[in-house]
C-alpha positions in Angstrom: -61.9 98.3 15.8 -61.2 100.4 12.6 -59.5 103.1 14.7 -57.3 100.5 16.5 -56.2 98.9 13.2 -55.5 102.4 11.6 -53.4 103.3 14.7 -51.3 100.1 14.4 -50.9 100.5 10.7 -49.7 104.0 11.1 -47.1 102.9 13.6 -46.0 99.9 11.5 -45.9 101.5 8.0 -45.4 105.1 9.1 -42.1 104.4 10.9 -41.0 101.0 12.1 -41.2 99.0 8.9 -39.8 101.7 6.6 -36.7 102.1 8.7 -36.3 98.4 9.4 -36.7 97.4 5.8 -34.3 100.0 4.5 -31.8 99.3 7.4 -31.8 95.6 6.8 -31.5 96.1 3.0 -28.5 98.4 3.4 -26.8 96.0 5.9 -27.3 93.0 3.6 -26.1 95.0 0.6 -22.9 96.0 2.4 -22.2 92.5 3.9 -22.6 90.8 0.6 -20.4 93.4 -1.2 -23.3 94.8 -3.3 -24.2 91.4 -4.6 -27.1 92.8 -6.6 -24.7 95.0 -8.6 -21.6 92.8 -8.8 -23.5 89.6 -9.7 -26.2 91.3 -11.8 -25.6 89.3 -14.9 -25.2 86.1 -13.0 -28.9 86.2 -12.1 -29.7 85.9 -15.8 -27.1 83.2 -16.3 -28.9 81.1 -13.7 -32.3 81.8 -15.2 -31.1 80.6 -18.6 -30.6 77.1 -17.1 -33.3 77.3 -14.5 -35.6 74.9 -16.3 -32.8 72.4 -16.2 -33.3 72.1 -12.5 -32.7 68.7 -11.0 -34.7 66.4 -13.3 -33.9 63.4 -11.1 -35.3 65.3 -8.0 -39.1 65.1 -8.5 -39.8 66.5 -5.1 -39.4 70.1 -6.3 -40.5 72.4 -9.0 -38.0 74.0 -11.4 -36.3 77.2 -10.5 -38.1 78.9 -13.4 -41.4 77.7 -12.0 -40.5 79.0 -8.6 -39.6 82.4 -10.1 -42.9 82.5 -12.0 -44.9 81.5 -8.9 -43.3 84.3 -6.8 -43.8 86.8 -9.7 -47.4 85.7 -9.9 -47.9 86.9 -6.3 -45.7 90.0 -6.7 -47.0 91.2 -10.0 -50.6 92.1 -9.3 -52.8 95.1 -9.3 -50.2 97.0 -7.3 -48.1 97.3 -10.4 -50.9 99.1 -12.2 -52.7 100.8 -9.3 -49.9 101.2 -6.8 -47.7 103.2 -9.1 -50.5 105.5 -10.0 -51.2 106.1 -6.3 -47.5 106.8 -5.7 -47.4 109.3 -8.5 -50.6 111.2 -7.5 -49.7 111.2 -3.7 -45.9 111.6 -3.9 -45.2 113.0 -7.4 -42.8 111.6 -10.0 -40.0 111.5 -7.5 -41.7 108.6 -5.8 -40.6 106.4 -8.7 -36.9 107.1 -7.8 -37.5 106.0 -4.3 -39.3 102.9 -5.6 -36.1 102.1 -7.5 -33.9 102.6 -4.4 -36.0 100.4 -2.2 -36.1 97.7 -4.9 -32.3 97.7 -5.4 -31.8 97.3 -1.6 -34.6 94.8 -1.4 -32.8 92.6 -3.9 -30.2 91.8 -1.3 -32.8 91.2 1.3 -34.7 88.8 -1.0 -31.5 87.0 -1.7 -30.9 86.3 2.0 -34.4 85.2 2.8 -34.7 83.0 -0.3 -31.3 81.3 0.3 -32.3 80.5 3.9 -35.7 79.1 2.8 -34.0 76.8 0.3 -31.4 75.7 2.9 -34.1 74.8 5.6 -36.7 73.3 3.3 -38.4 70.0 4.2 -40.5 67.3 2.5 -44.2 66.9 3.2 -46.1 63.6 3.3 -46.5 63.5 -0.5 -42.7 63.9 -0.9 -42.8 67.5 -2.1 -40.5 70.3 -0.9 -42.0 72.8 1.5 -40.4 75.7 3.3 -40.3 79.4 4.0 -39.8 81.7 7.0 -41.8 79.6 9.4 -39.5 76.6 8.7 -36.2 78.5 9.1 -37.6 80.1 12.3 -38.3 76.6 13.7 -35.2 74.8 12.5 -32.6 77.6 12.4 -33.6 79.7 15.4 -35.3 76.8 17.3 -38.3 79.2 17.8 -41.4 77.3 16.6 -43.6 79.9 18.3 -42.2 82.5 16.0 -43.0 80.4 13.0 -46.5 79.8 14.2 -47.1 83.6 14.6 -45.7 84.2 11.1 -47.8 81.4 9.5 -51.0 82.8 11.1 -50.4 86.3 9.8 -49.4 85.0 6.3 -52.6 82.8 6.0 -54.8 85.8 7.0 -53.1 88.2 4.6 -52.2 86.0 1.6 -54.6 83.0 1.9 -57.7 85.0 2.6 -57.7 88.8 2.5 -55.5 89.5 -0.5 -57.4 87.0 -2.6 -60.6 88.9 -1.8 -58.8 92.1 -2.8 -57.6 90.7 -6.1 -61.0 89.3 -7.0 -62.5 92.7 -6.2 -60.1 94.4 -8.7 -61.0 91.9 -11.4 -64.7 92.4 -10.8 -64.5 96.2 -10.9 -62.3 96.3 -14.0 -64.5 93.9 -16.0 -67.6 95.7 -14.9 -66.2 99.0 -16.3 -64.7 97.6 -19.5 -67.3 95.0 -20.4 -70.3 95.7 -18.1 -70.0 92.1 -16.6 -72.1 91.3 -13.6 -69.8 90.9 -10.6 -71.8 87.8 -9.4 -71.0 85.9 -12.6 -67.4 87.1 -12.5 -67.1 85.8 -9.0 -68.5 82.4 -9.9 -66.2 82.1 -12.9 -63.1 83.0 -10.7 -64.1 80.4 -8.1 -64.4 77.7 -10.7 -61.1 78.3 -12.4 -59.2 79.1 -9.2 -60.7 75.9 -7.6 -59.5 73.7 -10.4 -55.9 74.9 -10.1 -55.9 75.2 -6.3 -57.1 71.6 -5.8 -54.4 70.4 -8.2 -51.7 71.4 -5.6 -48.5 73.4 -5.7 -47.2 71.8 -8.9 -50.4 72.6 -10.7 -50.1 76.2 -9.6 -46.4 76.3 -10.7 -47.3 75.0 -14.2 -50.0 77.6 -14.7 -47.7 80.4 -13.5 -44.9 79.1 -15.7 -47.0 79.8 -18.8 -49.2 82.7 -17.8 -46.8 85.0 -16.0 -44.2 85.3 -18.9 -46.9 85.9 -21.5 -48.7 88.4 -19.2 -45.5 90.3 -18.4 -44.2 90.4 -22.0 -47.6 91.6 -23.4 -47.7 94.4 -20.9 -44.0 95.4 -21.5 -44.5 95.2 -25.2 -47.4 97.7 -25.0 -45.3 99.9 -22.7 -42.4 99.7 -25.3 -44.8 100.8 -28.0 -45.9 103.8 -25.9 -42.3 104.7 -25.1 -41.3 104.5 -28.7 -44.1 107.1 -29.5 -42.6 109.4 -26.7 -38.9 108.5 -27.3 -37.8 112.1 -27.5 -39.5 112.9 -24.2 -37.9 110.1 -22.3 -34.8 112.1 -21.1 -37.2 114.7 -19.8 -39.3 112.0 -18.0 -36.2 110.7 -16.2 -35.0 114.2 -15.3 -38.4 115.0 -13.9 -38.2 111.9 -11.7 -34.8 112.9 -10.4 -35.6 116.5 -9.8 -38.8 115.7 -8.0 -37.1 113.0 -5.9 -34.6 115.6 -4.4 -37.0 118.5 -4.2 -35.4 120.4 -7.1 -38.8 120.8 -8.7 -40.1 122.5 -5.6 -37.1 124.7 -4.8 -38.7 127.8 -6.3 -41.8 127.5 -4.1 -39.9 126.8 -0.9 -41.6 123.4 -0.4 -38.5 121.3 -0.7 -38.7 119.4 2.6 -42.3 118.5 2.2 -41.9 117.4 -1.5 -39.0 115.2 -0.7 -40.7 113.6 2.3 -43.8 112.9 0.3 -41.8 111.4 -2.6 -39.8 109.2 -0.2 -42.7 108.0 1.8 -44.9 107.1 -1.1 -42.1 105.6 -3.2 -40.8 103.4 -0.3 -44.3 102.2 0.8 -45.5 101.4 -2.7 -42.2 99.8 -3.6 -42.3 97.5 -0.6 -45.8 96.5 -1.3 -45.0 95.8 -4.9 -41.8 93.7 -4.6 -42.4 92.1 -1.2 -38.7 91.9 -0.4 -38.3 91.1 3.2 -42.0 90.3 3.7 -41.4 86.6 3.8 -43.8 85.7 1.0 -41.5 84.8 -1.9 -39.3 82.4 0.2 -42.2 80.0 0.3 -41.9 79.6 -3.5 -38.1 79.6 -3.3 -38.1 76.6 -0.9 -40.2 74.5 -3.3 -37.6 74.4 -6.0 -35.0 71.9 -7.0 -32.4 74.5 -7.8 -29.7 74.7 -10.5 -26.9 74.8 -9.6 -27.7 72.5 -6.7 -26.9 75.0 -4.0 -29.2 77.1 -1.7 -27.6 80.4 -2.9 -28.6 79.8 -6.5 -32.3 80.1 -5.6 -31.4 83.4 -3.8 -30.1 84.7 -7.1 -33.3 83.6 -9.0 -35.6 85.3 -6.5 -33.4 88.4 -6.4 -34.1 88.7 -10.1 -37.8 88.6 -9.3 -37.6 91.9 -7.3 -35.7 93.5 -10.2 -38.3 92.4 -12.8 -41.3 93.5 -10.6 -40.2 97.0 -9.6 -37.4 98.1 -11.9 -39.0 96.7 -15.1 -42.8 96.4 -14.7 -43.5 99.3 -12.3 -41.2 101.6 -14.3 -43.1 100.7 -17.4 -46.3 101.8 -15.8 -44.7 105.0 -14.5 -43.4 105.9 -18.0 -46.8 105.3 -19.5 -48.5 107.7 -17.0 -45.8 110.4 -16.9 -45.3 110.6 -20.7 -49.1 110.8 -21.3 -49.3 114.1 -19.6 -52.3 113.2 -17.5 -50.5 114.3 -14.4 -50.3 117.9 -15.8 -54.0 118.4 -15.0 -54.5 116.6 -11.7 -57.9 116.0 -10.2 -58.9 114.4 -6.9 -61.4 112.2 -8.7 -58.9 110.4 -10.8 -56.4 108.1 -9.1 -55.3 104.4 -9.0 -56.2 102.2 -11.9 -58.4 104.8 -13.5 -55.4 107.0 -14.0 -53.4 104.2 -15.6 -56.4 103.5 -17.9 -56.6 107.2 -18.9 -52.9 107.4 -19.5 -52.8 104.4 -21.7 -55.9 105.4 -23.6 -54.4 108.8 -24.4 -51.5 107.0 -26.1 -53.1 104.1 -27.9 -56.8 104.9 -28.1 -60.0 103.8 -26.3 -58.9 100.1 -26.5 -56.3 100.9 -23.8 -59.0 100.7 -21.2 -60.0 97.2 -22.3 -56.3 96.1 -22.4 -55.8 97.3 -18.8 -58.9 95.3 -17.7 -57.6 92.2 -19.4 -54.1 92.8 -17.8 -55.7 93.2 -14.4 -57.6 89.9 -14.8 -54.4 87.9 -15.5 -52.3 89.9 -13.0 -54.8 89.4 -10.2 -55.8 85.8 -11.1 -52.2 84.6 -11.0 -51.8 86.4 -7.7 -54.8 84.5 -6.3 -53.4 81.1 -7.0 -49.8 82.0 -5.9 -51.1 83.6 -2.7 -53.0 80.4 -2.0 -49.8 78.3 -2.5 -48.0 80.4 0.1 -50.9 79.9 2.6 -50.9 76.1 1.9 -47.2 75.8 2.8 -47.8 77.6 6.1 -50.9 75.6 7.0 -48.9 72.5 6.5 -46.4 73.9 8.9 -49.2 74.4 11.5 -51.2 71.3 10.8 -48.5 68.8 9.8 -50.2 67.8 6.6 -53.8 67.6 7.9 -56.0 66.8 5.0 -59.0 68.3 6.7 -57.1 71.5 7.3 -56.1 71.8 3.7 -59.7 71.3 2.5 -61.0 74.0 4.9 -58.3 76.4 3.7 -59.1 75.8 0.0 -62.9 76.3 0.6 -62.2 79.4 2.7 -59.9 80.9 0.1 -62.5 80.3 -2.7 -65.2 81.8 -0.4 -63.0 84.9 0.0 -62.7 85.1 -3.8 -66.5 85.1 -4.1 -66.8 87.6 -1.3 -64.2 89.9 -2.8 -66.0 90.0 -6.2 -69.2 91.3 -4.6 -68.1 93.4 -1.6 -66.6 96.8 -1.0 -63.6 96.3 1.3 -61.9 99.3 2.8 -61.8 97.6 6.2 -60.5 94.4 4.9 -57.7 96.2 3.1 -56.6 97.7 6.4 -56.7 94.3 8.0 -54.5 93.0 5.2 -52.0 95.8 5.7 -51.8 95.0 9.4 -51.3 91.2 8.9 -48.7 91.8 6.2 -46.9 94.4 8.4 -46.7 92.0 11.4 -45.6 89.2 9.1 -42.8 91.3 7.7 -41.7 92.5 11.1 -41.3 88.9 12.3 -39.5 87.8 9.2 -37.0 90.7 9.2 -36.0 89.9 12.8 -35.5 86.2 11.9 -33.4 86.7 8.7 -31.2 89.3 10.6 -30.5 86.6 13.3 -29.8 84.0 10.7 -27.9 86.2 8.3 -24.5 84.9 9.4 -25.4 81.4 8.0 -26.6 83.0 4.8 -23.4 84.9 4.4 -21.4 81.7 5.0 -23.3 79.8 2.3 -23.0 82.7 -0.2 -19.3 82.7 0.3 -19.1 79.0 -0.4 -21.1 79.4 -3.6 -18.9 82.1 -5.0 -15.6 80.5 -4.0 -16.7 77.5 -6.1 -17.6 79.8 -9.0 -14.2 81.5 -8.9 -12.5 78.1 -9.1 -14.5 77.4 -12.3 -16.7 74.7 -10.7 -20.4 74.2 -10.8 -21.4 75.2 -7.2 -22.6 72.2 -5.3 -23.6 72.4 -1.6 -21.8 69.9 0.7 -23.7 69.9 4.0 -20.9 67.8 5.5 -18.6 70.9 5.5 -21.0 72.6 8.0 -21.7 70.2 10.9 -23.3 73.0 12.9 -25.8 73.6 10.1 -26.2 69.9 9.3 -27.8 69.3 12.7 -30.5 71.8 11.8 -31.3 70.4 8.4 -33.9 67.7 7.7 -32.0 64.4 6.9 -31.9 63.5 3.2 -32.5 67.1 1.8 -28.9 68.0 1.1 -27.1 64.6 0.8 -23.9 65.2 -1.0 -23.8 61.8 -2.7 -27.3 62.2 -4.3 -26.4 65.7 -5.5 -23.1 64.6 -7.0 -24.7 61.7 -8.9 -27.2 64.1 -10.4 -24.5 66.5 -11.4 -22.6 63.7 -13.1 -25.7 62.6 -15.0 -26.4 66.2 -16.1 -22.8 66.7 -17.4 -23.1 63.6 -19.5 -26.4 64.6 -21.2 
C-alpha cells in the first residue's frame, strides 16, 4: 500500500500539480490584468473595514473572522518546518520560487474565494456554508464532483492533518518542557472539543483573537532578529536570487541541478503553505457576510491571506535561518523544526527553542480547529445537515488529535499528501471551468469602484447566474437596505 501511495504522490506532486497550479495561476493573473499587483493596496482597504461586515446579516461571520479562520489553517507548522526543509533540500533559492508561486497563487485564491462567496448557501441553522463542493454542484451541475472533493477534504483536513498538527505540538512540548505526550493529547482533545462543539462561529471567534496575536508575536521576534543582522540583509536577498537562478553554482558546473532543486522545493513548499488552489480557504470565504456586499470583495480578502502566509511569515522564517549562518555548516541530522530552533537560538539565546515550541502550539492548535471547520462544511454538503454525522465527525476528529499526539506517522503523512493532491486536482479543474463567471463578477465590482460607488452585487443583472444561486442569498433589496443603514451610522 505504501508503494502505491508513494507512486501516486510522485505523479501528482512531481509533475501534474506543479504544472497545473502554475499554469492556472499564470492564466488567472493575465486574465485579471495582474489583479494582485494593480489592486494590492485595495486588499488592505477592504481589511480595514472587514469587521464592519453586514451587521444586519447574522447568517455569516465577518470578513476579518473569515480571513483569520483561513489563516489559522494556512499558518501552521509548515511555516516553521516547511521553510527549513525547503532551504536544506533546495537551498536559499527555494525561497525565491516560494515567492513566485505565492504571487501567482494570489490570483488563484481570488477566483476560488469569489466563486465560493457567490455560490454559498444557508444550512438548517441559518448559517452560511459553501466552498468548492457547492460551486461544483450549483455552478457546474456536477454533484458527483463535489462529493469526491468533499470526501478527499474530510480525509485530509478533518482527520489526517489534525493528527499531524497534534503530533507537532506533542513533539515540540516534549523537547522544550519534557511534557508527556499522553497528557498533551488529553489537553488538546479537551480544549479542541470545547471550541469544535461550539460550531463555526465559535471557531471564527477564537481565530479572530489568536491568529493576529500569534502572527504579530512571531513577526515581532523576526523583526528583532533582522534588526540585529540589518547590514547582512542585502547579502541575504542576493544569496536567494543568485541561488534561484544557479549563479551560485555556475563555478561548479551544477547550474541545471541547482535551479531544478530550488524550483521544485520552493514550489512544493509554497503550495503546501499558502494552499492557493487547493480548495480549502474557499470554505471559510463562503461563510462571510462580506463588506462591500459583493462576492469579489471576499476574493480580495482571501488573496491577502496568501500574501501574509508566504510573502510575510514564511519570509520571516527564511531570514531567521539564513542570517543565523546555520546553513553554512550543513548536517544531515538537522532539518525541519530543529533547524529553525537552532537558528533562532543562535540569535536570541536558548529561550528561542522555548519560543518556537510555544509558537508551534498556537500555530498547530488553530490549524486543528480551522481544519475541522472546513471538514464540517463538506460533511454538511454530503449529509444535508445530519446531526448524527456531525457528532461522528467531531468525535473522529478529536480521536485523530489524540492519536496524533501519541503516534509516529510517516504513512499517514503520505496519505494526507495524496488526499490533498486529489482535492486540489478536482478544484483546479472546477475553477478553470467556472472562471468566466468569476471574471464577469470581478469586472462588475471594479466598474462600480471606478464610478466611485460602494460595490453592491445585483444578481438581477445576471439571469443566467441567478438560476444557479440559492434564493434569498443575494437579494438586491435586502443588500441595498443594509447599505443605506450603514451609510447613516
